[in-house]
C-alpha positions in Angstrom: 39.2 -13.0 20.7 37.8 -13.5 24.3 36.5 -17.3 25.0 32.9 -15.8 24.7 33.2 -14.4 21.3 31.0 -16.0 18.4 32.9 -17.8 16.0 29.9 -18.2 13.6 27.4 -16.1 12.6 24.7 -18.3 13.9 26.4 -18.3 17.4 26.7 -14.2 16.9 23.1 -13.9 16.2 22.3 -16.4 19.1 23.9 -14.3 21.6 22.3 -10.7 20.3 19.0 -12.8 20.6 19.9 -13.4 24.0 21.3 -9.8 24.6 18.0 -8.5 23.3 15.9 -10.7 26.0 12.5 -9.1 27.1 12.9 -6.3 24.6 9.8 -5.6 21.9 9.8 -8.6 18.9 9.9 -5.8 16.9 12.9 -4.4 17.5 14.6 -8.0 17.9 13.7 -8.5 14.7 15.1 -5.5 13.3 18.4 -5.9 15.0 18.8 -9.7 13.9 17.9 -8.6 10.5 20.7 -5.9 10.4 23.1 -8.0 12.2 22.7 -10.8 9.4 22.7 -8.4 7.0 26.1 -6.7 7.5 28.0 -9.9 8.8 27.0 -12.2 5.7 27.8 -9.2 3.6 31.3 -8.9 5.1 31.8 -12.7 5.0 30.9 -12.3 1.0 33.5 -9.7 1.1 36.2 -11.8 2.5 36.0 -15.3 0.5 39.6 -16.7 1.7 38.8 -15.9 5.4 36.4 -18.2 7.6 33.3 -16.9 9.6 35.5 -16.7 12.8 38.2 -14.9 11.1 35.8 -12.0 9.7 34.0 -11.8 13.0 37.2 -11.3 14.6 38.3 -8.6 12.2 34.8 -6.7 12.2 34.6 -7.1 16.2 36.0 -3.2 16.7 33.7 -1.7 13.9 30.3 -3.2 14.6 30.7 -4.4 18.0 29.9 -7.3 20.1 26.4 -8.7 20.5 26.2 -7.0 24.2 27.1 -3.9 22.6 24.6 -3.7 19.6 22.2 -4.7 22.2 22.8 -1.4 24.4 23.0 0.3 21.2 19.7 -0.8 20.2 18.0 -0.3 23.5 19.0 3.2 23.7 18.3 4.1 20.0 14.7 2.5 20.4 14.1 4.7 23.8 14.8 7.8 22.3 12.9 7.3 19.2 10.0 6.1 21.2 10.3 9.4 23.3 10.4 11.5 19.9 7.7 9.9 18.3 5.3 9.5 21.4 2.0 11.1 21.1 1.2 13.5 24.0 -1.3 12.0 26.2 -4.5 14.5 26.3 -4.3 16.7 29.6 -7.7 15.8 30.7 -6.9 12.1 30.5 -5.8 11.6 33.7 -7.4 14.6 35.8 -10.6 16.5 36.0 -14.4 15.0 35.9 -15.5 12.0 34.3 -17.1 13.9 31.7 -13.8 16.0 31.0 -12.0 12.5 30.2 -14.8 11.2 28.2 -14.8 14.4 25.7 -11.0 14.2 25.8 -10.7 12.0 23.5 -10.9 14.5 20.7 -7.4 15.7 21.9 -5.8 12.3 21.3 -4.2 12.3 17.5 -4.6 8.4 17.6 -8.5 8.8 17.9 -8.7 10.2 14.4 -5.8 7.8 12.7 -7.6 4.8 14.1 -11.1 5.9 13.0 -9.5 6.4 9.4 -8.0 3.1 10.1 -11.5 0.9 10.5 -12.6 2.7 7.6 -9.3 1.8 5.4 -9.6 -1.8 6.4 -12.1 -2.6 4.2 -10.3 -1.6 0.8 -7.1 -3.3 2.4 -8.8 -6.6 3.4 -10.5 -6.9 0.0 -7.0 -6.6 -1.6 -5.3 -9.1 0.9 -8.0 -11.5 1.1 -8.2 -11.7 -3.2 -4.5 -11.8 -2.9 -4.1 -14.9 -0.9 -6.9 -16.9 -2.5 -5.4 -16.3 -5.9 -2.0 -16.9 -4.9 -2.9 -20.1 -3.1 -5.3 -21.4 -5.7 -2.3 -20.6 -8.3 0.4 -22.3 -6.5 -1.7 -25.6 -6.1 -2.6 -25.2 -9.8 1.0 -24.7 -10.8 2.5 -27.2 -8.5 3.4 -29.8 -11.1 4.7 -27.5 -13.7 8.1 -25.8 -14.1 7.0 -22.9 -12.8 5.5 -23.8 -9.7 8.4 -23.7 -7.2 9.3 -19.7 -8.3 5.8 -18.9 -8.4 5.5 -19.9 -4.9 8.6 -18.3 -4.0 7.6 -15.0 -5.4 4.1 -15.9 -3.4 5.2 -15.8 -0.2 7.9 -13.2 -0.7 5.2 -10.9 -1.7 3.0 -11.7 1.2 5.8 -10.9 3.8 6.5 -7.5 1.8 2.5 -6.5 2.1 2.8 -8.0 5.6 5.7 -5.7 6.4 3.8 -2.7 4.8 0.8 -3.7 7.0 2.7 -3.5 9.9 4.5 -0.1 8.9 0.8 1.1 8.4 -0.5 0.2 11.8 2.6 1.6 13.6 1.9 4.9 11.8 -2.0 4.9 12.8 -1.8 3.1 16.5 1.8 3.7 17.9 2.0 0.1 18.2 5.7 -1.1 17.4 5.9 -3.0 14.5 9.3 -4.6 12.5 10.5 -2.1 10.2 12.7 -4.7 8.6 11.7 -8.2 7.0 13.1 -11.4 8.4 16.4 -12.2 7.0 16.3 -14.9 4.6 19.5 -16.4 6.0 22.3 -18.1 4.0 21.9 -18.9 0.2 20.3 -22.2 -0.3 18.8 -24.0 -3.3 15.2 -23.6 -4.0 14.0 -26.7 -2.5 15.5 -25.6 0.8 13.7 -22.7 0.8 10.6 -23.8 -0.2 11.1 -26.5 2.9 12.0 -23.4 5.4 9.0 -21.7 4.1 6.7 -24.7 4.8 8.2 -25.0 8.3 8.1 -21.4 9.2 4.7 -21.1 11.5 5.0 -16.9 10.2 4.2 -18.0 6.6 0.8 -19.4 7.8 0.1 -16.7 10.4 0.9 -14.2 7.9 -1.8 -15.8 5.3 -4.0 -16.3 8.0 -3.9 -12.5 9.0 -4.6 -11.6 5.6 -7.3 -13.6 5.2 -8.9 -12.3 8.3 -8.4 -8.7 7.0 -11.5 -9.1 5.1 -14.2 -10.0 8.0 -12.4 -7.6 10.3 -12.1 -5.0 7.7 -16.4 -5.4 6.8 -17.1 -5.3 10.8 -14.6 -2.3 11.4 -16.1 -0.3 8.5 -19.8 -1.1 9.4 -18.9 0.1 12.7 -17.4 2.9 11.8 -19.8 4.1 9.2 -23.0 3.3 11.4 -21.4 5.3 14.1 -20.7 8.4 12.1 -24.1 8.4 10.1 -26.2 7.8 13.4 -24.4 10.6 15.3 -23.8 12.9 12.5 -27.3 12.7 11.5 -28.7 13.3 15.0 -26.0 16.0 15.8 -27.0 18.1 12.8 -30.7 18.4 13.8 -31.1 21.5 14.7 -29.3 23.0 11.8 -32.4 21.6 9.7 -34.7 23.6 12.0 -32.3 26.7 11.7 -32.7 26.4 7.8 -36.5 26.0 7.6 -36.9 29.1 10.1 -34.2 31.4 8.8 -34.4 30.4 5.1 -30.4 29.6 5.3 -30.0 27.8 2.0 -31.9 29.6 -0.5 -33.1 28.1 -3.6 -32.7 24.4 -1.9 -36.1 22.6 -2.0 -37.2 21.3 1.7 -37.2 18.1 0.4 -33.7 17.7 -0.3 -32.4 18.9 3.4 -34.0 15.9 5.3 -32.3 14.0 8.0 -34.1 10.8 9.4 -37.6 12.3 10.1 -36.5 16.0 10.2 -36.7 17.9 7.3 -37.8 21.3 5.7 -41.5 20.6 7.3 -40.6 18.9 10.4 -43.1 19.9 13.0 -40.4 19.1 15.7 -39.2 21.9 18.1 -35.9 23.1 18.6 -35.7 21.7 22.1 -36.0 18.1 20.6 -33.7 18.8 17.6 -31.0 20.1 20.9 -31.5 17.0 22.5 -31.0 15.1 19.1 -27.7 16.7 19.0 -26.4 16.2 22.2 -27.2 12.0 21.6 -25.3 12.6 18.3 -22.3 14.2 19.9 -22.4 11.5 22.4 -22.6 8.5 19.8 -19.6 10.1 18.0 -17.6 10.7 21.1 -18.4 6.7 22.1 -17.2 5.9 18.3 -13.8 7.7 18.9 -13.1 5.6 22.0 -14.3 2.1 20.4 -12.1 3.0 17.3 -9.4 3.7 19.7 -9.9 0.2 21.1 -10.2 -1.7 18.5 -7.0 -0.5 16.8 -5.2 -1.1 19.7 -6.7 -4.8 19.7 -6.3 -5.3 16.2 -2.2 -4.0 16.6 -1.8 -6.5 19.1 -3.6 -9.3 17.0 -1.3 -8.0 14.3 1.8 -8.5 16.1 0.9 -12.0 17.3 0.4 -13.2 13.7 3.1 -11.3 11.8 6.2 -11.0 14.4 7.7 -14.2 16.3 8.3 -13.7 19.4 11.8 -13.3 20.2 12.1 -13.1 16.2 
């Protein structure tokens, strides 16, 4: 074993963290989890050996911290290149109008808009879970089930946060953790509770889950309002065509209504076309806004759910 070779799991993890310095915090968290999970399993499988002996034994199979770091960097670069969404062709070239409408070529625009609609439902679930969990944890604090209930509550909250991160990565492309933080070496319940209370990520995770309700209401309102107004205006010519050519036979005129345009509307086709253009512009602006909101929300999620440098 070389002079700088780690002689304990904690030392190995510190060296691996230093070797991964500058990388995405989500990648660092995944690498540390994989390493600690493997190393602790190997130590448990060799009860008669010290951590230093086990680390020396598996050095050739798992690799030194620098080797593991290089492998993760290489794998991350290849995976990122494979999963990267191709940039719209008109994004960086052509007229401003072409770049404006190029948003429809970006799949992230549609997934971001869908995420804005979805956040209302997830926000209600997250908010209800946190409020109920905190209330019951406080109520059970002096009962025998208080400790296991609190541990289960925090554990489930972290699982939810991990799932939220995976959803965000799928919708926005922002790199999020694919593995949780490792719980560490076996410890007593009191030690685990103390560690959870001291871990800032415990409180930032709960804060994020609470914030999802007001943010979800805002996102949902913006998305629904933009779609409703934009599509209503964009479909104005269809109402006039329906009136002139009886495209929907048997349907009463009162049922075909878009704001003030309906079967008996006196508005002209020119006015309807202007409304259509306005509606298309509004929907396009909404797509741009959806992408911006999704990117900003992903950064907020990473700041609250992922510890910098893991």
